[in-house]
N, C-alpha and C positions, 0 to 999 in steps of 0.2 A: 780413552784412558781406562785402563785393565782396573778390574775389580779388586782392592785389597783384600787379603786374608782377613783382618779386623772388619770390615765391612762386611765380606761374607759372612762371618760370625754372627755380627748383628742382624741381618736379613734373616739368617736361621732362627735367631730367637724371636722376631717377629710372625714367623711361621708357625703358629701355635698348634698345638695336638687337640685334634676335637675328643674329648672323652663321652660326651652325650650332648642331646639338644641344648644347645645355649650354655654347654659347659666346656670350657677349654684348658689346656695346661700349659705353662712355660718354663722355661729353664733362667738361670740367672749365670752373671760373670761378675767377679769382684774386682773392682776397680781401684782397689786400695783402700777402701774406708770400712771393710770389713760386713758392709750392710748392703743391701740391695739398693743400686742407684735408683734414685727417683725417677730420673727421665725413661729408664727402663720399664718399670712398673706402669707408668703413664703410657707410653707408647704400645707396650703389652696389652693394656685395657683397651686401648682405642683400636686397636687391631681385633680385639674380640668383641668387642660391639660392631665392628663393621662387617665380621663375617655374619650376622643377623641381618643384614641389612641387604634386601634381594635387589632393590631397584637402584640404577645408576645415579645414586647419591653421594655428594660427598661432606665430609664432617665440616661444619662452619663453627662450632662453638664445643667447647669441653671444659669442665672444670670438677676437679679433683681434690680429695683430702686425703693426705698421709696420715693414717692412724697409728701403726706401729712400724719399726724398721723392719725390713724385709731380712730374712736368712738366706744367704748366697748358696748354702749348702740345700736348699730345699727347694723342690719345684713350688710354681704357684700356679692356684686353681682360679681361673675366672667364671665368676658365674654372671651371665647377662640376662638381664630382666626387660622382655620387650614391652617397654611401657606403651609406645604409641605409634601407629603406622598410619599418618596422615595422607593428604593429598599433596603437599607440598614438604612436609617436614615429617622426620622420624626421630624418634627420641628413645635414648637407652640409658638403661643404668646397669654400672658393671660393679660387682665386688669382688675384690681380690682376697684370697684366703689360703693361709699358712698356718700348720699344725693348729688347725680347728678355729682360727681366730681372722677376724678381718683385719687386713694391713692397709687396704687402700680403698677409696670407693670412688667411683667415676659417673658423672651423666655427661652425655655426649648428645648433640643434635646433629642430623643431618639434613642438607635442603637438595631440592633438585635444581637444576640452573635455571635461572631466571635472570631476565634483563630489568636495568632500574637505574636511578640516578647514582652518579658517581663521583667522587671528590675523595682526596686524601691528604695526608700531610707529605710536606717535603723533607726529601732524606740529607743528612748534612754531607758536606763537602769533605770527603777522606780520600787519602792516598789509596792507589789501586792494590788489590792483593797482591800482584805479583811483585810488588815492591817490599812486601814484608814477610818478616820470619814468621814459623809457626811457632806456637808454643812450646811444642818439645824440643826444637832446636834452642830455643831461648834460655830452655831450664840448662840443657846440656851444655850451654857454653859459660854458665856462671863457675867465677874462680873458685868458690868455696862448694865444700862435697855434698850432696844430697842426702837427705835422710835416706835409710835402707828402704821404707815402704813406698816413698814418692819415686826413689829411682828404678824399681822393679816397675812400677807401672808406667815410668816414661819410656822406658826400655821397650816395653811391648807396645809397638804402634797403636795408635788410636783408629776408629773408623770415621772420625771428624778430623777434618783438618781445619785448626782455629788459627787465625793469624789476627793478633790484636794490633790495633792501631796505636793505642797507647798503652805499652807492655807495663806492667806491674809485678815486682818479683814478691810472692806471695811469703817468703821465707824471712825476707826484710821487708815490712811493709812500713811505708810513710804516710803520714795524712795526705789524703787526695779527695778530690771533689768525687762525688758518689756518681759518675759517669764511667761506661765500658762501652767501647765501639769495637769490635771484631768483625773479620770476616769469615765464614765457615762454610763447607762443602763437604760432601761425602767424599773419601778417598775411592773413587772409582765409580764406572759408570751404575746407576741403578736402573735395573732392568723390571718395569712393573708398573702398575697401574698408580692414579692420583694417591689413593689409598695408602702405598707403601710409602711414597713422599711424604706424605702427612705425619705417619707414623716415625718415621725418621727425623723429622723437623721437630716433632715433639721430644724426642729423646734429645736432639740437640738442644732444646730451649730451656731444659735444665741446667746446662752447664753455665757457671759463673752468675746465674742471677741473683740468688740471694748474697753472695759475697760482695754485691755492688754496695751494698746496706753498709758493709764494715769498711770501706775505703776511707771515710772519713776520719775514723777513730783508729787509725794504722794498724788495723787489725786484717788477720787473714784467718783461713781454716786451720791453720798450724799454730795460731797463737794459745799458748799455754792457757787452762783454765776457761777456755771458752768451749761452749755447748752450740752449736749450730744444727739446725734440721729444719727441711721442708716442712709447714704445714698444710700447705694448700696450693694448687697451682692451676691458673685458668689460661687459656689459650683458644682465640679466636682466629680462622683461617678467612683471608679477604678475597684473594686472588689467586689463581693457579701459578705453579712454580714447579721448578725441579730443584731437590734438593743435591743434586749431584753439579749444578753449577753455583757460582758463588752467591751469597746472601750476605747481607751486612746486616748485623745483630746492635741494635741501639739500646744500651739499657741505662735506667736511673733510677737512685732511690731518692724519694721524696721524703719519706718520714721514716723514723726509728723510735721506737719507743716502748715502755713496758716490758721489755725482754723480748720485743719481737722487732723486726725488720721488715720492710715493705719496699718490694723492687716491680720495675714494670719496663716493659720493653717493647721495641717495634723492630719487625722484620722487614727490608727490603732487598728485593733482587737487584741486579746489576742496573738494569734500566731505570733504576728510581720507583718501581713501583711498591707500594707498602702491599705486602702478600700475608701479612701474620701479625698479630698483636698480644703479647704476655703482661701476665701480671701474677705476681707470688708473694705469699706473708710466710715469714718463718720466724723459728725460736732463734733468739739472740741471748744467750743467757752467761752471763760472767759468773763461774764457781769458786768458791774458797776466797 
């Protein structure tokens, strides 16, 4: 499977420029929202932290807070604090800076490989990804014309191929149970260590997560007078995986209240192994 140009650009974004010891710089790409995509800054912060880990240890958990919207036209500088290098675990803190202000903060932990007890939740029964259409095709097949900003984004191929099991049209949303199931994989072969696969999965994990909390209310990111923004994002890696092979993302939203929505997700590989878990809370504010 050849590497697509959008995937090539994403991998290049994750190859941060070292400026000084523990300091790195990354660039951004506008995905149509006019601000930095949360999954991008999450993935870049994880990549910055991994650059400071010398031992062969993979990330097992990360917890991030989105502080300010990111400016897509300015570079992001990542400051890494080496909190601890232990016998089994390595802990890092990363602060993303733009225009002299922190826009994102990440805590990440890395663990050397060990054997231990094992169990996991079972994946749901869903159709195979080959039998489903990708989101871009579903959008372009709509009979109504697309808004200009959405059409421009969709006409530019994305680095990740998302194939929803239960497609929902965000431009004409209807009340729906807060459950989203989607297959995804990178659009091309990812040549690189597990750290690169983890960073790309972190990037993809922010797609459609918080919008699951909008589904019972017949709302979407395009609902007028609705302000939606990620507040935090947590990700746990359980087992090894490849992001260029099909992964099933199962997301549900058990709660929304106080102008905040909460969503959680489980990511399975095609063999049914639970490879990662995700949780996010975000702002869901009705204005006017």
